[in-house]
C-alpha positions in Angstrom: 42.2 49.7 63.3 44.8 46.9 62.9 48.4 47.4 62.0 48.5 46.1 58.4 52.0 47.1 57.1 55.4 46.7 58.8 58.8 47.6 57.4 61.4 46.3 59.8 61.8 43.5 62.3 58.8 41.2 62.8 59.4 39.2 66.0 58.3 35.9 64.3 60.1 36.4 61.0 63.0 38.9 61.2 63.5 41.9 59.0 61.5 42.5 55.9 58.3 44.1 54.4 55.1 42.5 55.7 51.4 43.2 54.8 48.7 41.4 56.7 45.2 40.3 55.4 42.4 42.9 55.8 41.4 43.1 59.5 44.5 41.3 60.7 47.3 42.8 62.8 50.6 42.3 61.0 52.5 42.2 64.4 50.7 39.1 65.8 48.6 37.3 63.1 49.1 33.6 62.7 47.2 33.6 59.4 48.9 33.9 56.0 50.2 37.3 55.1 49.0 39.2 52.1 52.6 40.0 51.3 55.9 38.8 52.8 59.1 40.2 51.2 61.0 37.1 52.4 58.9 35.0 50.0 59.8 36.8 46.7 58.0 34.3 44.5 55.7 32.6 47.0 52.1 31.5 46.2 49.4 32.3 48.6 47.3 29.3 49.6 43.5 29.8 49.3 42.4 26.3 50.5 43.3 22.6 50.5 41.4 19.4 50.6 42.1 15.6 50.6 39.9 12.6 50.1 39.2 9.5 48.1 37.6 8.8 44.7 36.1 5.3 44.4 35.5 3.7 41.0 31.8 4.1 41.5 32.2 7.9 42.0 34.4 8.5 38.9 35.1 12.1 40.0 34.9 14.6 42.8 34.3 18.4 42.6 36.3 20.8 44.8 34.5 24.1 45.1 36.7 27.2 45.7 34.2 30.0 44.7 37.0 32.3 43.5 35.2 33.2 40.3 38.3 32.5 38.2 40.5 29.5 37.4 43.1 29.4 40.2 46.4 27.7 40.1 46.4 24.4 41.9 48.6 21.4 42.8 47.3 17.8 43.1 49.0 14.6 44.1 47.4 11.2 44.3 48.2 7.5 45.1 46.5 4.2 45.8 46.1 2.3 49.1 49.3 0.3 48.2 51.4 3.6 48.6 50.1 4.4 52.1 51.8 3.1 55.2 50.8 4.0 58.7 48.4 6.6 57.3 51.2 8.4 55.4 51.8 8.4 51.6 55.0 6.7 50.7 54.7 7.5 47.0 52.6 10.2 45.2 51.9 10.9 41.6 51.1 14.0 39.6 47.8 13.9 37.5 48.3 11.8 34.4 46.1 9.6 32.3 47.4 6.8 30.1 45.6 4.5 27.7 46.6 1.1 26.6 45.2 -1.7 24.4 45.9 -5.4 24.6 45.5 -8.5 22.6 46.2 -11.8 24.3 48.3 -14.3 22.3 48.7 -18.1 22.7 52.2 -19.6 22.9 52.2 -20.4 19.2 51.5 -16.8 18.3 47.8 -17.2 17.5 45.5 -14.5 18.7 43.0 -15.4 21.4 39.5 -13.8 21.3 40.6 -11.5 24.1 41.2 -7.8 23.6 40.3 -4.5 25.2 41.4 -1.2 26.7 42.9 -0.1 30.0 42.9 3.5 31.2 44.8 4.4 34.3 45.8 7.4 36.4 43.8 10.4 37.3 43.4 13.9 35.9 42.1 17.3 36.9 40.3 20.2 35.1 38.6 23.4 35.8 34.9 22.4 35.7 34.0 26.1 35.8 35.4 29.3 37.4 34.4 28.1 40.9 35.1 24.3 40.8 38.0 22.0 40.1 37.2 18.4 39.2 39.4 15.4 40.0 38.6 12.3 38.0 39.6 8.6 38.6 40.7 7.5 35.2 41.1 3.8 36.0 38.7 2.0 33.6 39.0 -1.4 32.1 37.1 -2.6 29.1 36.8 -5.6 26.9 37.9 -8.9 28.5 39.4 -6.9 31.4 36.0 -5.9 32.9 36.9 -8.0 35.9 40.0 -5.9 36.6 39.8 -4.3 40.0 39.6 -0.5 39.6 41.3 1.1 42.6 40.1 3.8 45.0 42.4 6.8 44.6 43.6 9.0 47.5 44.2 12.7 46.6 45.3 15.9 48.1 44.9 19.3 46.4 46.2 22.8 47.3 44.4 25.7 45.6 46.3 29.0 45.4 45.0 32.6 45.0 47.0 33.2 41.8 45.3 32.7 38.5 46.2 29.4 36.7 49.0 30.0 34.2 49.4 26.3 33.4 46.3 26.0 31.2 44.5 23.7 33.7 47.4 21.3 34.1 48.3 22.6 37.6 51.6 22.2 39.4 
């Protein structure tokens, strides 16, 4: 049977109260602990993923199989915010919508109008899946606008979602 609970000095972490995952030895596990008193308000990571969403895909589904809606954190960017394989800027999930009407110099309206949606958003598709959606869509006379591929990273925690699906 593995040592699961330690009150005292853990060679890798100092003094505290430690509880390992089932079947793990608290003295030498390198996996996440079930409880670590040094992390009073810490979140336990269940899983993480990263990838891309092309305009043709529209969305991706991340399966966690927890059976409830877990807390998650998502960040995204476009290829313009990546340098040397590392993100230089990231954004939280957000979706915005705009409308446009093109005007001539004299103030007369040109027969050109439409919508632009941009950003990305997330939602719990069900109690086992989180969906990430590419919200860049152009309509009207902007149909030729290039809709970007989005790069995303998501961390899924064991804690139940207290944000109403917004995430961190």
